[in-house]
C-alpha positions in Angstrom: 0.0 0.0 0.0 1.3 3.5 -0.9 2.2 5.7 2.0 4.3 8.6 0.7 2.9 10.5 -2.2 4.6 13.2 -4.4 2.2 15.8 -5.7 3.6 17.8 -8.6 1.9 21.3 -8.7 0.2 23.4 -6.0 -2.7 24.7 -8.1 -6.3 23.7 -8.0 -5.6 20.0 -8.6 -2.6 19.9 -6.3 -4.5 21.3 -3.3 -7.3 18.7 -3.9 -4.6 16.0 -4.0 -3.0 17.1 -0.8 -6.4 17.2 1.0 -7.4 13.7 -0.4 -4.1 12.2 0.6 -4.6 13.4 4.2 -8.2 12.2 4.2 -6.9 8.7 3.3 -4.0 8.7 5.8 -1.3 9.2 3.2 1.7 11.4 3.5 1.7 14.0 0.7 4.7 16.1 -0.3 3.8 18.8 -2.9 6.3 20.5 -5.1 5.4 23.9 -6.4 7.7 26.0 -8.7 6.3 29.4 -7.6 6.1 31.1 -4.3 2.3 30.7 -3.9 -0.6 28.2 -4.3 -3.2 28.6 -7.0 -1.3 27.7 -10.1 -3.0 29.4 -13.1 -5.1 31.6 -10.9 -2.1 33.3 -9.2 -1.7 36.5 -11.1 1.9 37.3 -12.1 2.9 40.5 -13.9 6.0 38.6 -15.2 5.1 34.9 -15.4 7.7 32.1 -15.4 8.6 30.5 -18.8 6.4 27.6 -19.8 3.7 28.5 -17.4 0.2 29.8 -18.1 -0.6 33.3 -17.0 -3.8 35.3 -16.7 -4.7 38.9 -17.3 -5.5 41.2 -14.5 -9.2 41.5 -15.1 -9.9 37.8 -15.5 -13.2 36.6 -14.0 -14.0 32.9 -13.9 -16.6 31.4 -16.2 -18.1 29.0 -13.7 -20.2 30.1 -10.8 -19.1 29.7 -7.2 -21.6 27.0 -6.3 -20.5 24.8 -9.2 -16.8 25.4 -8.8 -16.2 24.9 -5.1 -14.6 21.9 -3.4 -17.3 19.5 -2.3 -16.9 19.9 1.5 -15.9 23.6 1.6 -18.6 26.0 0.2 -17.5 29.4 -1.0 -18.6 32.2 1.4 -22.1 33.4 0.8 -21.1 37.0 0.4 -18.7 36.2 -2.5 -20.0 37.1 -5.9 -21.3 34.3 -8.1 -18.7 34.8 -10.7 -15.4 35.6 -9.0 -12.4 37.8 -10.0 -9.1 35.9 -10.0 -8.1 37.6 -6.7 -11.2 36.2 -4.9 -10.5 32.8 -6.3 -7.1 33.0 -4.7 -8.7 34.1 -1.4 -10.9 31.0 -1.5 -7.9 28.8 -2.2 -6.0 30.2 0.8 -9.1 29.8 3.0 -9.3 26.1 1.8 -5.6 25.5 2.3 -5.5 27.2 5.8 -8.7 25.4 7.0 -7.3 21.9 6.1 -3.7 22.9 7.0 -2.4 22.0 3.5 0.5 24.5 3.1 2.7 22.7 5.6 2.9 19.9 3.0 4.1 22.2 0.1 7.7 22.8 -0.9 7.5 26.2 -2.6 9.9 27.4 -5.3 10.9 23.8 -6.0 11.0 22.4 -9.5 10.6 18.8 -10.3 13.4 17.7 -12.7 12.9 14.0 -13.1 10.3 11.4 -12.1 11.5 7.9 -12.9 10.5 4.4 -11.9 12.9 2.9 -9.4 15.0 -0.1 -10.6 12.7 -2.4 -8.5 9.5 -0.7 -9.9 8.0 -4.0 -11.1 8.1 -5.2 -7.5 7.7 -2.0 -5.4 5.8 0.4 -7.8 8.0 3.2 -6.3 9.3 6.3 -8.0 12.5 8.4 -7.7 11.7 12.1 -7.7 14.5 14.6 -8.3 13.9 18.3 -7.4 15.8 21.6 -7.5 15.2 24.3 -5.0 15.5 28.1 -5.6 19.1 28.1 -4.4 20.0 25.4 -6.9 20.2 22.5 -4.4 19.2 19.2 -5.9 17.6 16.4 -4.0 16.3 12.9 -4.9 13.6 11.3 -2.8 11.7 8.0 -3.0 7.9 8.0 -3.2 5.3 5.2 -3.2 3.1 7.1 -5.6 3.0 10.3 -7.7 0.1 12.6 -8.6 0.8 14.9 -11.6 -1.1 18.1 -11.3 0.6 20.4 -14.0 -2.7 20.9 -16.0 -3.1 21.5 -19.7 -2.1 25.2 -19.9 1.6 24.5 -20.0 3.2 25.8 -23.2 1.8 28.7 -25.2 0.8 27.6 -28.6 2.1 30.2 -31.1 1.8 28.7 -34.6 3.8 31.3 -36.4 4.2 29.0 -39.4 0.5 29.6 -40.1 1.0 33.3 -40.5 3.3 34.2 -43.4 5.1 37.5 -43.0 4.7 37.8 -39.3 8.4 37.8 -38.7 8.6 41.1 -40.6 5.5 42.5 -39.1 6.2 46.1 -38.0 3.9 46.1 -35.1 4.1 44.0 -31.9 2.8 40.5 -31.5 2.6 38.1 -28.5 0.7 35.2 -27.1 -2.4 36.0 -24.9 -0.4 34.7 -21.8 1.6 37.9 -22.0 -1.4 40.2 -22.1 -2.0 41.9 -18.7 -4.0 45.1 -19.2 -5.3 47.4 -22.0 -3.8 50.8 -20.9 -0.7 50.5 -23.1 -2.8 50.1 -26.2 -5.0 53.2 -25.9 -5.8 54.6 -29.4 -4.1 51.7 -31.2 -5.4 49.3 -33.9 -5.3 45.7 -32.7 -6.0 42.3 -34.1 -6.9 39.4 -31.8 -6.5 36.0 -33.3 -8.7 33.3 -31.8 -12.2 33.4 -30.3 -11.8 31.1 -27.3 -12.6 32.6 -23.8 -9.3 34.4 -23.6 -9.6 35.9 -27.2 -13.1 37.1 -26.5 -12.2 38.6 -23.1 -9.1 40.4 -24.5 -10.9 41.7 -27.6 -13.7 43.2 -25.4 -11.3 44.7 -22.9 -9.0 46.2 -25.5 -12.0 47.7 -27.4 -12.5 50.0 -24.5 -9.1 51.6 -24.9 -8.0 50.8 -28.5 -9.0 52.7 -31.6 -10.3 49.5 -33.2 -10.1 45.8 -32.5 -10.4 43.2 -35.2 -11.3 39.7 -33.8 -10.1 37.1 -36.2 -11.7 33.6 -36.1 -11.1 30.6 -38.3 -14.3 28.8 -37.6 -16.5 31.2 -35.6 -18.1 30.2 -32.3 -21.3 30.0 -30.4 -21.3 32.6 -27.6 -22.7 31.7 -24.2 -23.8 34.3 -21.6 -22.8 33.9 -17.9 -26.2 35.3 -16.9 -29.1 32.9 -17.5 -32.8 33.3 -17.4 -34.0 35.6 -14.6 -30.5 36.5 -13.8 -29.4 33.1 -12.6 -25.9 31.8 -13.3 -26.2 29.9 -16.5 -24.2 26.8 -15.3 -26.7 26.3 -12.5 -29.5 26.1 -15.0 -28.1 23.6 -17.5 -25.9 21.4 -15.2 -28.7 19.4 -13.7 -29.5 15.7 -13.9 -32.9 16.1 -15.6 -31.2 17.9 -18.5 -28.7 15.0 -18.8 -31.6 12.5 -18.9 -33.4 14.5 -21.6 -30.2 14.9 -23.7 -29.8 11.1 -23.7 -33.4 10.5 -24.8 -33.8 13.2 -27.4 -32.2 13.2 -30.9 -28.9 15.0 -31.2 -30.2 17.1 -34.0 -33.1 18.3 -31.9 -30.8 19.2 -29.0 -28.5 21.2 -31.3 -31.4 23.0 -32.9 -32.9 23.9 -29.5 -29.5 25.1 -28.2 -28.8 27.2 -31.2 -32.3 28.7 -31.1 -31.8 29.7 -27.5 -28.4 31.3 -28.2 -29.7 33.1 -31.3 -32.5 34.7 -29.1 -29.8 36.8 -27.5 -28.3 37.8 -30.8 -28.2 36.4 -34.4 -24.8 34.7 -34.6 -24.9 34.7 -38.4 -25.7 38.4 -38.6 -22.8 39.2 -36.3 -20.4 37.1 -38.3 -19.8 34.6 -35.5 -21.9 31.6 -36.6 -19.7 28.5 -37.3 -20.4 25.7 -39.8 -20.6 23.2 -37.0 -23.5 22.7 -34.5 -23.5 24.2 -31.1 -22.5 21.1 -29.1 -19.7 20.2 -31.5 -17.4 22.8 -29.9 -16.5 24.1 -26.5 -18.5 27.3 -26.3 -17.1 30.8 -25.8 -18.4 32.4 -22.7 -18.7 36.2 -23.0 -21.3 38.6 -21.8 -20.1 41.8 -23.6 -18.9 40.7 -27.0 -22.2 41.2 -28.8 -22.6 44.7 -27.5 -19.0 45.6 -28.5 -19.7 44.3 -32.0 -23.0 46.1 -32.3 -21.6 49.4 -31.1 -18.5 49.1 -33.4 -15.3 48.9 -31.4 -15.0 45.1 -32.2 -15.1 43.9 -35.8 -15.3 40.2 -36.6 -12.9 39.0 -39.3 -12.1 35.7 -40.9 -8.8 33.9 -40.4 -5.5 35.8 -41.1 -3.9 34.9 -44.4 -0.7 36.8 -44.1 1.1 39.9 -42.8 2.5 42.7 -45.0 4.6 45.2 -43.1 2.1 46.8 -40.7 -0.9 45.4 -42.6 -2.9 42.2 -42.0 -4.5 40.4 -44.9 -7.5 38.2 -44.1 -8.7 35.1 -46.0 -11.6 37.0 -47.6 -9.2 39.4 -49.2 -9.8 42.3 -47.0 -6.8 44.2 -45.6 -6.4 46.3 -42.5 -3.5 48.7 -42.4 -1.5 50.3 -39.6 -2.0 47.5 -37.1 -0.1 48.2 -33.9 -0.6 44.9 -32.1 -1.5 41.3 -32.7 -2.6 39.1 -29.7 -2.5 35.4 -30.5 -5.1 33.8 -28.3 -4.2 30.4 -29.8 -4.3 28.2 -26.7 -1.8 26.0 -25.1 -0.1 22.6 -25.4 0.9 20.3 -22.6 3.7 17.8 -21.9 5.4 16.0 -19.1 9.1 16.8 -19.5 10.0 15.4 -16.1 8.7 11.9 -17.0 10.3 9.3 -19.4 8.5 9.8 -22.7 7.2 6.2 -22.8 5.3 6.7 -19.5 2.7 9.2 -20.9 3.2 9.8 -24.6 1.7 13.0 -25.8 1.0 13.8 -29.5 -0.9 17.0 -30.5 -2.4 17.2 -27.0 -3.6 13.6 -27.2 -2.9 11.2 -24.4 -4.1 7.7 -23.6 -5.2 7.7 -20.0 -7.8 5.5 -18.4 -10.7 7.8 -17.5 -8.2 10.7 -18.1 -6.3 9.7 -15.0 -4.2 6.5 -15.3 -1.6 5.6 -17.9 -2.0 2.0 -19.0 1.5 0.7 -19.6 2.8 0.5 -16.0 3.0 -2.6 -13.9 1.6 -0.7 -10.9 -1.1 1.9 -10.6 1.0 4.3 -8.6 1.0 7.2 -11.1 -2.1 9.4 -11.6 -2.6 12.5 -13.7 -5.1 14.9 -12.0 -6.9 17.8 -13.7 -5.9 17.0 -17.3 -9.4 17.6 -18.6 -11.4 20.3 -20.4 -14.9 20.1 -18.9 -18.2 21.6 -19.9 -18.3 22.9 -16.3 -16.0 23.6 -13.5 -12.7 21.8 -13.2 -12.2 22.1 -9.4 -14.7 19.5 -8.3 -13.6 17.2 -11.1 -10.0 17.3 -10.0 -11.1 16.7 -6.5 -13.1 13.6 -7.5 -10.2 12.3 -9.6 -8.0 12.7 -6.5 -10.5 10.9 -4.2 -10.4 8.0 -6.6 -6.7 8.0 -7.1 -5.8 8.0 -3.4 -8.1 5.0 -2.9 -6.5 3.2 -5.7 -3.1 3.9 -4.1 -4.3 2.4 -0.9 -5.7 -0.7 -2.7 -9.3 0.1 -1.8 -10.2 0.6 -5.5 -9.0 -1.7 -8.2 -8.5 -0.9 -11.9 -9.7 -3.3 -14.6 -7.5 -5.4 -16.8 -5.5 -3.6 -19.6 -7.9 -4.7 -22.3 -10.8 -3.2 -20.5 -9.0 0.1 -19.9 -8.0 0.3 -23.6 -11.5 -0.4 -24.6 -12.7 2.5 -22.5 -10.0 4.8 -23.8 -10.8 4.0 -27.4 -14.5 4.4 -26.9 -14.0 7.9 -25.4 -11.7 8.9 -28.3 -14.2 7.7 -30.9 -17.1 9.5 -29.2 -15.0 12.7 -29.0 -14.0 12.5 -32.7 -17.6 12.0 -33.7 -19.0 14.8 -31.6 -16.4 17.6 -31.8 -14.7 19.4 -34.6 -11.0 18.5 -34.9 -9.0 20.8 -32.6 -6.3 20.6 -29.9 -8.8 21.9 -27.4 -11.1 18.9 -27.9 -8.8 16.1 -27.0 -9.5 16.0 -23.3 -13.2 17.1 -23.3 -15.6 15.8 -20.7 -19.2 16.5 -19.8 -19.5 17.5 -16.2 -22.3 15.4 -14.8 -21.7 12.1 -16.7 -17.9 12.2 -15.9 -18.4 13.1 -12.3 -20.9 10.2 -11.9 -18.4 7.9 -13.8 -15.7 8.7 -11.2 -18.1 8.7 -8.3 -19.1 5.1 -9.1 -15.5 4.1 -8.8 -15.2 5.7 -5.4 -18.7 4.7 -4.2 -20.1 8.1 -3.6 -22.9 8.5 -6.2 -25.9 10.2 -4.6 -28.5 7.5 -3.6 -31.4 9.1 -5.5 -33.9 6.3 -5.3 -33.3 5.8 -1.6 -33.6 9.5 -1.0 -36.9 9.7 -2.9 -38.3 7.5 -0.2 -36.5 8.8 2.9 -35.8 12.5 2.0 -37.9 13.5 -1.0 -37.1 17.2 -0.6 -33.4 16.5 -1.0 -34.0 14.0 -3.8 -35.9 16.5 -5.9 -33.2 19.1 -5.4 -30.6 16.6 -6.7 -32.8 15.6 -9.7 -34.1 19.0 -10.8 -31.6 21.4 -9.2 -28.0 22.2 -10.2 -25.6 19.3 -9.7 -23.4 21.0 -7.2 -20.3 19.2 -5.8 -21.9 18.6 -2.4 -24.0 15.8 -4.0 -20.9 13.6 -3.9 -20.4 14.0 -0.2 -23.8 12.7 0.9 -22.7 9.1 1.7 -19.8 6.7 1.2 -16.1 7.4 1.7 -15.4 11.0 2.6 -19.0 11.6 3.6 -19.5 15.2 4.9 -22.2 15.9 7.4 -22.9 19.3 6.0 -23.6 18.1 2.5 -27.4 18.0 2.8 -27.6 21.5 4.2 -25.3 22.8 1.6 -27.5 21.5 -1.2 -30.7 22.8 0.4 -29.2 26.3 0.9 -27.2 26.6 -2.3 -29.7 29.1 -3.8 -29.4 31.3 -0.7 -25.7 31.6 -1.4 -26.5 32.6 -4.9 -28.8 35.4 -3.9 -26.9 36.6 -0.9 -24.3 38.8 -2.7 -27.1 40.4 -4.7 -28.9 41.8 -1.7 -27.3 45.2 -1.9 -30.4 47.4 -2.0 -33.8 47.3 -0.4 -36.2 47.2 -3.4 -39.7 48.7 -3.2 -42.5 46.4 -2.1 -44.7 45.2 -5.0 -48.3 46.2 -5.3 -50.7 44.8 -2.8 -51.9 41.2 -3.2 -55.4 42.5 -3.7 -54.3 44.8 -6.6 -52.4 41.9 -8.2 -55.4 39.6 -7.9 -57.7 42.3 -9.4 -55.3 42.9 -12.3 -55.0 39.2 -13.0 -58.8 38.8 -12.8 -59.2 41.7 -15.2 -56.7 40.3 -17.7 -58.3 36.9 -17.5 -61.8 38.4 -18.0 -60.6 40.3 -21.1 -59.0 37.2 -22.5 -62.2 35.2 -21.9 -64.3 38.0 -23.5 -62.0 38.1 -26.6 -62.1 34.4 -27.0 -65.9 34.2 -26.7 -66.6 37.1 -29.0 -64.1 35.9 -31.6 -65.8 32.5 -31.6 -69.2 34.3 -32.2 -67.8 36.4 -35.0 -66.2 33.4 -36.7 -69.5 31.5 -36.3 -71.5 34.3 -37.8 -69.1 34.7 -40.7 -69.2 30.9 -41.4 -73.1 30.9 -41.4 -73.2 33.9 -43.8 -70.8 32.1 -46.2 -72.9 28.9 -46.0 
């Protein structure tokens, strides 16, 4: 049984791994290259090489109730969609509450992770690290959890843009963008319409003279704010929707989704509609982009064909001159440079991992990759669930199936992904939030017992079925059960509304007035229907 576990990375996934190791009585040692926890969410004006970085204004795209760790709700007064600084505050609260920081070696880089000579027998690993002062150390671990994520190396495909080497303006990857002030009054091209590309185009448009948003395929744009002002992910991430999506034809679901999105604005009219269907691509989440397009500061353009001096030529033949800046929001690639290449081969962001966690070619299941997924939903609770499963596998409490069964699962997922999504590097590790969480929860034994609850606690059961699938559902019973899970589910909407209570609104009209109005409207409708029927009848008789 594993005892000592190396955790590589102190971000979202790393924190979850430390906590889960402690819950299972293991001894975690986390190695973090920076001086703080949080990983991607820790804002750095000058980020380290080969490390993702965020812009100062970044706000998360998943709401607080959907993104929290399953046994530690985000404070009620926090906004539903949090600025990156508040996310860091939450991470520090979590780490302090569960005393996780004492297990982290900050400013320590992992150089090599190699199987020990007796690995076929022991399953142990040699982990070589280097501290800030250059001191190297090699330690032996019973298991390793890799938490380096998929935002590792900026993808800057300069070969796709002829002439960019002689471009007279400035160009850089979106990781190097921090704020818009420097580009006041300038003409800017943003390449890529993912979440970062959309955010940066919108923010620059408030300072720049003009922003051109270049997109190869287009994208469906999703709003953070759903019907009646509710966070959108709390509306569509529920179990009833999953059931319906499995019963209804794919074409109908796509048609319905596109119709809903086009109610907000016509994607074709705005030059954003892609050739593929809405559920064939990870959506772009942006509340402000349609307004910036409608009011002029952002202009949507096709893919860039080439650069000529300070001009940018697009594939439709149009040319924009005097461009000062090009921001390449072209995503990231990932790799595992500290591992032998045969352990987890990576090709064009494709990896073969059982349930996106376990490599299949090892004699022992003592290496797990945590957080290497792109979910349609929040990544924090998924990383936590992966960690809960992995630590129980390390302890021998959960068993993996034979190699043939694991490869069958991997191949099935790859085929389903290729069938559903357009070919792109961002669609190689895609998962649907609820089905994937349930899949992992079955391995751990923590799926919510819905049928039992319908008989014993129908109020809770109905919240689980028809309400948002918040992470607390996976703490109701089984290993890691949390006594506060039920209450957290029943009060989740209170935490949604709490930060909105900033002004006392006037009382509505009296109940009597409302009833009178409703009665009057109903009476008018009834009168109209009755008289229309009489008119139609008279007309019919006259014709006859």
